[in-house]
C-alpha positions in Angstrom: -32.5 6.6 16.2 -29.3 6.1 17.5 -27.2 9.0 19.5 -23.8 9.9 18.3 -23.0 9.2 22.1 -22.9 5.8 21.3 -20.7 5.9 18.2 -18.6 8.7 20.3 -17.7 5.9 23.5 -16.7 3.3 21.0 -14.4 5.7 19.3 -12.9 6.6 22.6 -12.5 3.5 23.7 -10.2 2.7 20.4 -7.8 5.3 21.3 -5.5 7.1 23.8 -5.4 10.8 23.5 -4.5 12.8 26.9 -5.7 15.7 25.4 -9.3 14.7 26.0 -8.5 14.7 29.5 -7.7 18.4 29.4 -10.6 19.3 27.5 -14.2 20.1 29.3 -16.6 17.1 28.4 -18.5 19.9 25.9 -15.5 20.6 24.0 -14.6 16.7 23.6 -18.2 16.1 22.3 -17.6 19.1 19.8 -14.5 17.5 18.6 -16.0 13.8 18.3 -18.7 15.3 16.3 -16.7 16.7 14.0 -14.4 13.9 13.5 -17.9 11.5 12.9 -19.1 14.0 10.3 -16.1 13.8 9.0 -15.7 9.9 8.9 -19.3 9.2 8.3 -18.5 9.5 3.9 -15.7 7.1 4.2 -18.6 4.6 5.2 -19.4 3.4 1.5 -22.2 0.5 1.7 -24.0 1.4 4.6 -26.9 -0.8 5.2 -29.2 1.6 6.4 -29.2 5.4 5.9 -26.8 7.5 8.0 -28.6 10.6 7.7 -29.2 12.1 11.3 -30.4 15.3 12.7 -28.3 17.4 15.4 -26.8 14.6 17.2 -28.4 11.6 16.1 -28.8 9.1 13.3 -32.5 8.6 12.2 -32.0 4.7 11.9 -31.3 2.2 14.5 -27.7 1.1 14.1 -26.8 -2.0 14.7 -23.4 -2.7 17.0 -21.4 -3.6 13.7 -22.3 -0.5 12.3 -21.2 1.9 15.2 -18.2 -0.2 15.6 -17.3 1.0 11.6 -18.1 4.4 12.5 -15.7 4.1 15.3 -12.9 2.8 13.3 -13.5 5.3 10.8 -13.5 8.4 13.2 -9.7 6.4 14.8 -8.6 6.7 10.9 -9.8 10.2 10.9 -8.5 10.9 14.1 -4.7 9.4 13.1 -4.7 11.6 10.1 -5.3 14.6 12.0 -2.4 13.1 14.2 0.0 12.4 11.4 -0.6 15.9 10.1 0.1 17.6 13.7 3.5 15.6 13.8 4.1 16.5 10.3 4.0 20.1 10.9 6.0 19.6 14.3 8.6 17.9 12.0 8.8 21.0 9.3 9.1 23.3 12.1 12.5 21.6 13.1 15.7 20.7 11.1 16.9 17.2 11.0 18.5 16.3 14.3 16.5 18.5 16.3 13.2 16.3 15.3 14.9 13.1 15.9 15.9 14.2 19.1 12.3 15.0 20.2 11.6 11.4 18.9 8.5 12.9 16.8 10.1 10.9 13.9 9.2 7.9 15.8 6.2 9.2 16.8 5.0 9.6 12.9 6.4 6.6 12.0 4.2 4.6 14.8 0.9 6.5 13.5 1.5 5.9 9.8 2.0 2.0 10.8 -1.1 2.1 12.8 -2.6 3.8 10.1 -2.1 1.6 7.3 -2.8 -1.6 10.4 -6.1 0.7 10.7 -6.9 0.6 7.0 -6.2 -3.4 6.4 -8.7 -3.9 9.3 -11.3 -1.7 7.2 -11.4 -3.7 4.5 -12.3 -6.7 6.4 -15.3 -5.0 8.0 
């Protein structure tokens, strides 16, 4: 059995998000769980079953499988970040959006997501 927290730790080590510093540990774990559940279907050909009960996988996952899940979680997280920035962009007109540097932030997130997807193909 592999506890979800092992995957969360790996995921949190791959991102920087000050939002999690402001949240309680319980809220952070709830969000990580939501992200992990969204990421599991993207693991197309796992060697072991990814069936889970409550907060643990039924199988003993390898370090490689944990890392793959963490990368897939990062992709879900990046998509969320891009959606958030895109929503901000829609609220502001062109010059206001550029002034807040959200456009630059969005461009960097998109580049990061594309780079992450390239890495996924090599896993």
